[in-house]
C-alpha positions in Angstrom: 92.1 -137.7 4.0 90.4 -134.4 3.2 90.3 -133.4 6.9 89.8 -129.7 6.2 86.5 -130.2 4.4 85.3 -133.0 6.7 86.0 -130.9 9.7 84.1 -128.0 8.1 81.0 -130.2 7.6 81.2 -131.4 11.2 81.5 -127.8 12.4 78.4 -126.6 10.6 76.4 -129.7 11.6 74.8 -127.8 14.5 74.1 -124.6 12.6 71.0 -125.9 10.8 68.1 -127.9 12.0 67.3 -131.4 10.6 64.4 -132.0 8.3 62.7 -135.4 8.2 62.6 -137.3 4.9 59.4 -138.9 3.7 58.7 -141.8 1.3 57.6 -139.0 -1.1 61.1 -137.6 -1.1 62.7 -141.0 -1.9 60.2 -141.4 -4.8 61.2 -138.0 -6.1 64.9 -138.9 -6.0 64.2 -142.2 -7.7 62.2 -140.4 -10.4 65.0 -138.0 -11.3 66.4 -139.1 -14.7 70.1 -139.5 -14.9 72.5 -140.9 -17.6 74.7 -144.0 -17.1 77.6 -141.6 -16.8 76.0 -139.8 -13.8 75.4 -140.5 -10.2 73.0 -138.7 -7.8 73.2 -138.2 -4.1 71.6 -136.2 -1.3 73.6 -134.7 1.6 72.1 -133.9 4.9 74.0 -131.2 6.8 72.6 -131.6 10.3 73.1 -135.4 10.2 76.5 -134.9 8.3 75.9 -137.8 6.0 74.8 -138.8 2.5 71.2 -140.0 3.0 70.5 -141.1 -0.6 72.6 -142.1 -3.5 72.1 -143.8 -6.9 74.3 -145.0 -9.7 77.6 -144.6 -7.9 79.0 -147.5 -9.9 80.0 -144.7 -12.4 83.0 -144.3 -10.0 83.3 -148.0 -9.3 81.6 -147.9 -5.9 78.4 -149.5 -4.7 75.9 -147.2 -2.9 76.9 -148.4 0.5 80.5 -147.4 -0.1 79.7 -143.9 -1.3 79.9 -141.7 1.9 80.8 -138.1 2.7 84.4 -139.4 2.9 84.4 -139.4 -0.9 85.7 -135.8 -0.6 89.0 -137.4 0.4 89.2 -138.7 -3.2 89.7 -135.2 -4.8 92.8 -135.0 -6.8 95.6 -133.5 -4.6 96.1 -130.7 -7.1 92.4 -129.8 -7.1 91.6 -130.3 -3.4 92.5 -126.8 -2.1 90.4 -124.9 -4.6 87.4 -127.3 -4.5 87.4 -126.9 -0.7 87.5 -123.1 -0.9 84.7 -122.8 -3.4 82.6 -125.5 -1.6 83.0 -123.9 1.8 82.2 -120.4 0.6 79.0 -121.6 -1.1 77.8 -123.8 1.8 78.5 -121.0 4.3 76.2 -118.7 2.3 73.5 -121.4 2.3 73.5 -122.1 6.0 74.0 -118.6 7.2 71.3 -116.8 5.1 67.5 -117.1 4.5 67.3 -119.0 1.3 63.6 -118.9 0.8 62.8 -118.1 -2.9 66.5 -118.5 -3.8 67.1 -121.0 -6.6 70.8 -121.7 -6.7 73.3 -124.0 -8.4 76.9 -124.6 -7.7 78.9 -126.1 -10.6 82.4 -127.4 -10.2 84.8 -129.3 -12.5 87.6 -131.2 -10.9 89.3 -134.6 -10.8 87.9 -137.4 -8.5 89.4 -140.7 -7.8 87.6 -143.8 -8.9 87.6 -147.0 -6.8 90.3 -148.5 -9.1 92.6 -145.6 -8.3 92.3 -143.7 -11.6 90.9 -140.2 -11.8 87.7 -139.1 -13.6 87.2 -135.5 -14.7 83.8 -134.7 -13.2 81.2 -132.0 -13.3 79.5 -131.5 -10.0 76.1 -129.7 -10.0 74.5 -129.0 -6.6 71.4 -127.3 -5.5 69.3 -126.9 -2.4 66.6 -129.5 -1.6 65.4 -128.9 2.0 65.3 -125.7 4.0 65.0 -125.9 7.8 62.5 -123.9 9.9 64.8 -120.9 9.7 64.9 -121.1 5.9 68.5 -122.1 5.8 69.9 -124.9 3.7 69.5 -128.3 5.4 70.0 -130.7 2.6 71.3 -130.4 -0.9 71.1 -132.7 -4.0 74.0 -133.3 -6.4 74.4 -134.8 -9.8 78.0 -135.9 -10.5 78.8 -136.4 -14.2 81.9 -138.2 -15.6 83.1 -135.8 -18.3 86.5 -137.5 -18.8 85.9 -137.6 -22.5 86.1 -133.8 -22.7 89.5 -132.2 -23.2 89.3 -129.8 -20.2 92.1 -127.8 -18.5 93.7 -129.3 -15.5 92.6 -126.6 -13.1 89.3 -126.3 -11.2 86.5 -124.4 -12.8 83.5 -123.2 -10.9 80.3 -121.2 -11.2 77.7 -120.2 -8.6 74.3 -118.9 -9.8 71.4 -117.8 -7.6 68.4 -115.6 -8.3 68.2 -112.4 -6.1 71.9 -112.6 -5.5 74.4 -109.9 -6.5 76.6 -112.3 -8.5 79.5 -109.8 -8.6 79.5 -109.5 -4.8 79.5 -113.3 -4.3 82.1 -113.9 -6.9 84.3 -111.3 -5.2 83.8 -113.2 -1.9 84.8 -116.5 -3.4 87.7 -115.0 -5.3 88.8 -113.3 -2.1 88.8 -116.7 -0.4 90.9 -118.1 -3.3 93.3 -115.3 -3.0 93.9 -116.2 0.6 95.4 -119.5 -0.6 98.5 -117.6 -1.9 101.1 -115.7 0.1 101.6 -112.0 -0.4 104.8 -112.5 -2.4 103.1 -115.1 -4.6 100.3 -112.6 -5.4 102.9 -110.1 -6.3 104.6 -112.5 -8.7 101.6 -114.0 -10.4 101.2 -111.0 -12.9 104.9 -111.4 -13.8 104.5 -115.1 -14.5 101.4 -114.7 -16.6 103.1 -112.0 -18.8 105.9 -114.4 -19.5 108.8 -112.8 -17.6 111.7 -115.1 -17.0 112.9 -116.1 -13.5 116.0 -113.9 -13.9 114.0 -110.9 -14.9 111.7 -111.3 -11.9 114.6 -111.9 -9.6 116.2 -108.7 -10.7 113.0 -106.8 -10.4 112.2 -107.9 -6.8 115.9 -108.3 -5.6 115.5 -111.9 -4.8 117.4 -115.0 -6.1 116.4 -116.9 -9.2 116.0 -120.0 -7.0 113.5 -118.2 -4.8 111.5 -117.2 -7.9 111.5 -120.8 -9.2 110.2 -121.9 -5.8 107.4 -119.4 -5.8 106.5 -120.5 -9.4 106.3 -124.2 -8.3 104.2 -123.3 -5.3 101.8 -121.1 -7.3 101.3 -123.9 -9.9 100.8 -126.4 -7.2 98.2 -124.3 -5.3 96.3 -123.4 -8.4 96.5 -126.8 -10.1 97.8 -125.2 -13.2 100.3 -127.0 -15.4 101.2 -124.2 -17.8 101.5 -120.4 -17.8 98.6 -120.3 -20.2 96.5 -122.2 -17.6 97.7 -119.8 -14.9 96.7 -116.8 -17.1 93.2 -118.2 -17.5 92.9 -119.2 -13.8 94.2 -115.8 -12.6 91.8 -113.9 -14.8 88.8 -116.1 -13.8 89.6 -115.7 -10.1 90.5 -112.0 -10.2 94.1 -112.4 -9.3 95.3 -110.1 -12.0 
């Protein structure tokens, strides 16, 4: 179970005010065109639940089975980063006045289907309702199965919003990602991405080769990277080097 993200959603439940849905809202959701490789759902933060979903058979579920607990189906190698990026973005939406702020969070990661296999998905989320304090109360997401694309194994993300200093916000998310790693791991990442051997790194930092190998495994596990090339791309994207 993805208890970290579920607890986060429960915690912010009281930070925003509920907004009532009307039949017009449902008609709008029904009218949004999606492909047969996509599903659409609406999440209500004050009520802490998915209040509308459609086409979830893409992942093998019927609509009644598709609940907020689907976050527990993130691939274990992707879960930490997806949680960090999601929480940073949601915090911004529920803590700030979002009037006149069009925004979109995009994430690629692996999500478990009902049959136990994993789909590579593109998750695109934007605000739907603001509460009476102009904070995000509900959002709408389109989830696309992009398994046919040869994508790297690590999580990719993008957050765009008008009237937002994108560099400032990216620095904030990258800072949250940096906190995943220990101080020593952050010291060693530049060595790994430049291709230094475990022995060379051990000699440089006066630690054992076994310790270096342990740090290497932990870094790859936390980042979801399978190769040093992936780690280079990941580290550059998330400002770790």
